[in-house]
C-alpha positions in Angstrom: -36.1 -39.3 -57.3 -34.5 -37.3 -60.0 -35.9 -34.2 -58.4 -34.1 -34.8 -55.1 -31.3 -32.5 -54.3 -28.1 -34.2 -53.1 -27.7 -33.8 -49.4 -25.0 -31.3 -48.4 -22.6 -31.9 -45.7 -23.3 -29.3 -43.0 -19.6 -28.6 -42.6 -19.2 -27.8 -46.3 -20.9 -25.3 -48.5 -21.4 -25.8 -52.1 -18.1 -25.5 -54.0 -19.6 -23.1 -56.6 -20.2 -20.4 -54.0 -16.5 -19.4 -53.5 -17.0 -18.7 -49.8 -14.7 -20.6 -47.4 -16.2 -23.7 -45.9 -16.9 -23.9 -42.2 -14.0 -26.4 -41.9 -11.7 -23.8 -43.5 -13.0 -21.1 -41.2 -12.4 -23.3 -38.2 -8.8 -24.0 -39.4 -8.2 -20.3 -39.9 -9.6 -19.5 -36.4 -7.4 -22.2 -34.9 -4.3 -20.9 -36.6 -5.1 -17.4 -35.5 -5.6 -18.7 -31.9 -2.2 -20.5 -32.0 -0.6 -17.3 -33.4 -2.0 -15.2 -30.5 -1.1 -17.8 -27.9 2.5 -17.9 -29.2 2.7 -14.0 -29.0 1.2 -14.2 -25.5 3.8 -16.8 -24.4 6.6 -14.7 -25.8 5.2 -11.6 -24.1 5.1 -13.4 -20.7 8.7 -14.6 -21.2 9.8 -11.0 -22.1 8.0 -9.7 -19.0 9.8 -12.3 -16.8 13.1 -11.4 -18.3 12.5 -7.7 -17.7 11.6 -8.4 -14.1 14.7 -10.4 -13.6 16.8 -7.7 -15.2 15.2 -5.0 -13.0 15.8 -6.9 -9.8 19.4 -7.6 -10.8 19.9 -3.9 -11.5 18.3 -2.9 -8.2 20.5 -5.3 -6.3 23.6 -3.8 -8.0 22.3 -0.4 -7.2 22.0 -1.2 -3.5 25.3 -3.1 -3.5 27.3 -0.2 -4.9 25.3 2.8 -3.6 28.2 3.8 -1.2 30.6 4.0 -4.1 30.4 7.8 -4.6 30.9 8.4 -0.9 33.8 6.1 -0.8 35.5 7.8 -3.8 35.1 11.2 -2.1 36.5 9.9 1.2 39.6 8.2 -0.3 41.5 11.6 -0.7 40.7 12.3 2.9 42.5 9.2 4.0 45.4 10.0 1.7 45.6 13.4 3.4 45.6 11.7 6.8 48.5 9.5 5.7 50.5 12.4 4.4 49.8 14.4 7.7 51.0 11.5 9.8 54.1 10.9 7.6 55.0 14.6 7.7 54.5 14.8 11.5 56.7 11.7 12.0 59.5 13.3 9.8 59.4 16.7 11.3 58.4 15.9 14.8 56.5 19.2 14.7 53.2 19.3 16.5 52.0 22.3 14.5 52.5 20.5 11.2 50.5 17.6 12.5 47.7 19.9 13.8 47.6 21.8 10.5 47.4 18.5 8.5 44.6 17.3 10.7 42.6 20.5 10.4 42.9 20.3 6.6 41.7 16.7 6.7 38.7 17.7 8.8 37.9 20.3 6.1 38.2 17.7 3.5 35.8 15.3 5.3 33.3 18.1 5.8 33.5 18.9 2.1 33.1 15.3 1.1 30.1 14.9 3.4 28.6 18.1 2.2 29.0 16.8 -1.4 26.6 14.0 -0.5 24.1 16.2 1.3 25.4 15.7 4.9 26.0 18.7 7.1 27.3 19.1 10.6 24.7 20.5 13.0 25.9 23.8 14.4 25.1 23.6 18.2 27.4 25.8 20.2 25.7 29.0 21.3 22.3 27.8 19.9 19.2 27.2 22.0 18.8 23.6 23.0 16.7 21.7 20.5 15.8 18.1 21.4 15.3 17.3 17.7 19.0 18.2 16.9 20.8 17.9 20.3 21.2 15.2 22.9 22.2 16.8 26.3 24.9 14.8 28.1 25.2 17.2 31.0 24.0 20.5 32.3 26.3 23.2 33.7 25.2 26.3 35.7 26.3 29.4 33.8 26.0 33.2 34.2 27.5 33.7 30.8 24.8 31.8 28.8 21.0 31.9 29.0 19.4 28.8 30.5 18.9 26.0 27.9 21.7 27.2 25.6 24.3 24.8 24.2 27.6 25.7 25.8 29.8 23.0 24.3 29.5 20.5 21.5 30.9 17.3 22.8 30.2 15.2 19.7 29.1 16.7 16.4 25.8 15.7 15.0 24.9 15.5 11.3 21.9 15.8 9.1 21.4 14.2 5.7 19.3 16.7 3.6 16.5 17.3 6.1 16.9 14.1 8.3 19.0 13.9 11.5 21.5 11.2 11.1 23.0 11.7 14.5 22.1 14.4 17.0 24.9 16.5 18.5 25.9 15.5 22.0 26.0 18.7 23.9 26.5 20.4 27.3 23.6 22.7 28.1 23.6 25.7 30.4 21.2 26.1 33.4 20.5 29.1 35.5 23.4 30.0 37.8 22.9 29.4 41.5 22.9 32.6 43.4 
């Protein structure tokens, strides 16, 4: 029995080899797993926080998207107030009319600054994409299907029609 080798535990290697034991390797693998799991959990939390922040910013963007338009229209309303005040002081119709014309120019400028333009309709051929006919009038002066009068201005925003112009269209004159 002196020749018998002592039985080794299968989990351990002989201490003289210097290599880590299977138990040590297992502990190292478990520690590495725990480390990766913690990183993964933190990354998931960071992603969720990022999503919440993006949704909050998108909501704010939608909520305040009209702010630049409002800022550009406020001077127009100030001009209207001044025109009404000046007209009430002077009782002069011409002053009121001039003030209102200036205000219309301010409105057009403010809208143009945001990509909106009035549709030019008068004298143009009728286009159902840009115009809405409210009536037809026989005319010798205009060719048939020509816009005679712009009843209500239409507007486009960049390349999209916001509101078509309401127009009166010419027809062939009765002879």
